[in-house]
N, C-alpha and C positions, 0 to 999 in steps of 0.2 A: 662261321655263322651258320645256324641250323637252316636246314632246306626245308621249306614248309610244302607238305602235301595234306590234300584235304581228300578222304576217301568216302564213298557212297556205303551206306549200310543196307540191312535187309530191309528198312521202310521204304527204300527206293521206289517200290512198285505202289505203295501206299500213298504216295506223293504224285502219283500220275493224275492227269495230264500233264503237269508241268515237268516232270523230270523224263517224258518220252523225247524232249528236246535238248536237256541240260542235265549236267551233275546236279545233287541236292545242295551243294553249296552256292550253286549259282541262281538259287530262289532270292527273291528281294522281299524283305518284310522289314519294316522301319525305313530309314532312310537310304540304306545300302544294302547290297547282296551279303549272305552270310559269307562268301568268299571276301568281299571288300572289308567285311568288320574285321576278319582274322587277320588280314594284310596290313589294316591300318593299326590295329593294336599291337600287332608283334613286329612291325616295321620290315616285313619280308613278303616275298612274291609267292604265290602258292602255284602249285600244279595239281592234278587230278588223278584218281583212281575211281574209275566210272566203268560205266558199259562198254563193252568193245566198239560196238558201232559208232559210241561218241568219243572215242580216244584220240582220232585225229584231229578233232577240232579241239579236244581237251586233252592235250597230252600229260603224261607224267615225265618229272624229272627227278632223277635219283642220285645222290651224293653219298659222300661216307659218313654224314652225321645228318640224319633225316628224323623230322618233326611229323607225325603221323597224327592227324586231327579229324575225328569225325564230322564230316560235312553237314550232318543234320543238327549240330549243336552249336548254340550261340554263344559267343564269348561273354563273360562278364568277369568282374575283379577278382573274384574269390578264385575262379578255374583257371585264370590266366597266371595267378601265383602260382598255383600247382602245377601247371604245364610247365611254366619257366623253371622250376625246380626240379624237373625230371633228368636223371643220369641217364647214360647210354643203357638200353636195354631194361627201362622200367616202363611201366605202363599204368594209365589210370583207368579204373573199371567202375562201372554203376550198374551193380547187380549182375556181374559176369559179363557186361557188354563193354567193348573195349570204347573208350572216349579219347584218349590220346595217349601215343608212347612216342620213344625215342630209340632210333636203331641205326645201326651202322648197316651198309649195304647187304652184308652177309645176311644179316638177322633179318633184313626186309625180305630178301630172296625167300627166305624160309617161313615166313610170315605168310606171304603170298599163297606158298604151297599148302600150308596147314592151318591156317586161320590163327593159329598161336603156337608158342614154342616155349619149351621148359627153361630156356637160359633167359625167358623174360620174367620179371618180377612185378607182379600186378599187386595195385593197391585199390582198395575199394574206397569211393570217395562219396558212399551214401551219405546224405545229409548236407551234402554241398548243393546250393540252389542252382539248378542247370534248367534252361530252357531247351526243349530237343523236339525237333519236328518229326512227327509219327504218322499224321493223317494231313491230307491235303486242306482240312478246314483250319488244322492250327495256324496256316499262314495268318489268316486274318485275326484267329483268337489270341495269337501272341504280339499282335502289330503294337500294341500300346507299349508293352515293354520294349519291344525293338526301337521304336522312334524315339523314346525317352533316353535309351543308352546310345544311340547313335548321335542323337542331338549333343549330348555332353561330349562324346567322343570326337567330335568333328568341331565343335565351339568353345571347347575350353580354352582360355587363355587369348581368346579372339574377341574381336568387336564387330558386331552385325553393320553392315551398309547402313547409312541414314534411312530412316523410315519418312515417307513423306508426310506431311500434315494434312494431306486430302483424306487420309485414313483415318478410322476409328479405331483404336486399339485399346484393349483390356490386357492386363499385364505385359506391358511392354517388355520387360527384361527376358521374357520368355519367348520372345519373336526374334528370329535371326533371319537376315536376307544376306545371300552370298552377292559378290561382285556381278553387277549387271543384271541383277534381279528387278523388274518392273513392277511396282505395286502402287495403283492409284485408285482413291475413291472406294477401297474396299473396307470391309469390316472383318476384324482378327480378333477373336475372344482366345487368350492362351491361358485362361485362368485354371482350365481343366487339363492342361496339357501343353507342351510346347509346339509352336508352328515354325518350321523351317523351309525356306524357299531357296531354291537352289540357283546356281550361276545362270544367269540369263533366263531365267525362268518369268512368265509373266502371270500376274494376277490382275484381271481385267475389271473395270468398274463395275461396281454393284455385285461383287462376289462376296460372299459370307462364308468365312472358315471358323470353326469351332475345334480348338484342340485337342488332342494331338493330332496335327496334320503335317504330311512332308510332301513337298512339291518339288521334283526332281529336277536337275539341270535341263535347259531349254523346254521344260514342259509350259502348257498353257492352261489356266483356269479361265473358262469362259465368262462372259457378263451374265450376273445376275446367278451364277453358280450358288448352290449351298452344299456345303461339305461338312459333315459332321465327323469327328474323329473317332476312333483312330482311324485315320486313311493315309494310304500312300498313293500319290500321283507319280508314277516313274518317270525316268528321264525321256523327254521328248514325247510326253503323252498330252492329250488334251482332255479336260475334265468339263462338263456342263450338266445343266439340270441338278437333280439331285443325288448325292452319294452318301452312304453313311456306312462306317466300319469296314471298307474294302481296301483291296490292295491290288493297283494297277502296275505291272511288273515295267516294262517300257516301250514307247513307242506305238502305244495303243490309243484308241480314240473312243471316249464317251463323251461326245462333244454337244449333244442336244438335250432337250429335255425327255424326261423319263427317270424312272428310279433304280439305283443300284444299290442294295444292302447286303452285308455281311457275305461279300464276294470276293473272288480272286480271279484275275483276268490276266493272262499270259502275255507275251509280246507280240505286236503287229496284230492286234485284233481290232475290231470296229463293231461298235454297236449303233444299229441304224436310229434314226431319229424316232424317239418316244418307243424305243425298246424299254421294257419294264420288267424286273425280276421281283417275285415274291420271295420273300425271307421267313415266313410265318404262316404256317397252316391254320385254316380256320378254326380247327378244334383244339389247337395248341398243343398238338402231339408231338413226340420227338421226330425229327427229320430223319429219314433213311437216303442213303445215298450210294450210288454205285461204287462198289470197292474192286479195283482190278486184280489183286491178289486172289479173292475168292471167286471172281467172276459172277458176282451177286449183290444184291444191295444189302447195305449194313447200316444199324442204327447209329446215329451220331451221338447220341447222350445230349444234344442240344435242340432247341425249340426256334432258334434263329440261324439260318443258313440259306444263302443265295443261290449264286450260281459260281460253277468251277468250270472256267474257259480255258482250254490249251491254246498255244501260239496259233496265230493265223487265222483263226475263226472269226466268223462274222454273223452279224445279225442283219436282217432288212427292216425298215421302217415298221412302226407298230408291232414288233414281235413281243409276245407275251411267254414268260418262262416261269415254271413251277417252282417252288422251294425245293432246294436240293438236285439241281439241275446239274448235270455235269456233260460239257461237251468237249471232244477230244480236240487234236490237232487239226486245223486246216478243214474246218467244215461251214458249210453256208446253211443258216436258218432263216425261212422267211414263211409267209403267208399268215392267214387268220388262224387263231385257236391256239391252243397249248400244245406243243410237240411233246413227246415223251421225255423223261427226266435223264435217260442215257442216252447219249447221241454220240457213236462212234467215230472215231478221226476219219476224214475224208468222206463225209457225209454232206448229202444235198437235198435239201427239201424242207418239210415241215410237219404239220398234223396230219395232212394227208398221205404221209409217206415219204420214205427216203430212197434215193439211190445212190451209188457211189459217185463221188467226184473224182473225176479220171484224172490221173495222177500228172500228166502232161499240162492238162489245163490249170490243175492246181499250182504246178510249178511256176507256169507262164505268170499267173497273178502274184505269187510270192515275189517273184523277180521286179515285177512292176511296182508292187508294195514297197519294197525295199530301195528300187532305185529313186523313189520320190524322196529319200532322205539320204541319197548318196551313199548308202551302204549295201554292198554287192550282196547277191544270194549267190554262194561259191558252191564248187562242185562237193565239198564237204556237207553242206546244209542239204544239197539234194541226196546224198548217199543217207545222210539221216532221215530225210523224209521218205526214202525209197523203203528204207528200213520199218518206219512206222507204218507205212502203207501197206507193206505185206504181213507186219506181225499182228495188224488190226482187223485183217481180210474177213476175219471167222464173226467178228462182233456185228460187220454190215450184212453178213449173209442170215441173220438170225431172224 
């Protein structure tokens, strides 16, 4: 059986703040992470080629028959067929960029040293439909296609758990409840896309969901929540108020009233009550966003774009955020008024200014937050956070 390895490509920095703390393939969009999609589609367990400081938590496994796939690429039926037809020392390329290759260990070692080797036969697949993440806003832009693909992948040949008659359902065949899901007195309109409710997830009374929507395992949708697709509420997350076209990775909370639109929220984040994100400028101009590779702001080509928030960051009550705000890892934002639209990792403050969130205090909070879900904050996690703290120090001093 081929050994599956998912590798980060040169767009890793463009996908920060989310790739500060994970390989590209651990990004969630749709129902599953990119890794989970490939594992499910290929029936294999993946390992990683990623940044050195992440490699202890996300190690690589090498065998004598290795299938390497670009971790920023989402699977589809056509691409899967091409990948499964690869012989040893063949590669699929998209305009010269490596998408997938099959290698023995000796060729793998050469590839690591030189990016590409003469012994590998490359085949261009231009014209094959491919979804590939190259910017952090691509995560919510491609979420509709990802939900629809994952829905078919996970539900094909299976029957939904019974849906209670207390609910009001449109396009019932497009709604799927996993075992243990609790949904009562909710409105679910799946005419414009599927609605998936994961194992042991809860959709409380009065909630309104308009597909495509994915509710992850053990997630909770609060009473009266209004969720417009395409939206993903990741495993263990809580969703309340109004949410539109957004992705919450896992174990993050947007529990209360307030608006979140066209946004991506990492893991272990918390949006305080009545936090509101703008996703459209008053003059309808293209939104510019902080671009980590260039160290400057970059036009996105989009007029709708809200918040990009890295893992373990939080907002206080009544926080207001401008369109195109980027918040790094483990930052705390609070107070009246709009803070600046780029907030570096380990920042503490708001419109009146920021100071450094002291490392030991940040670690103490992270441990407490994760212990509440019985998930330890390990020495590997601390090593990753220390690397981010040191790497982003220059941003905090500007």
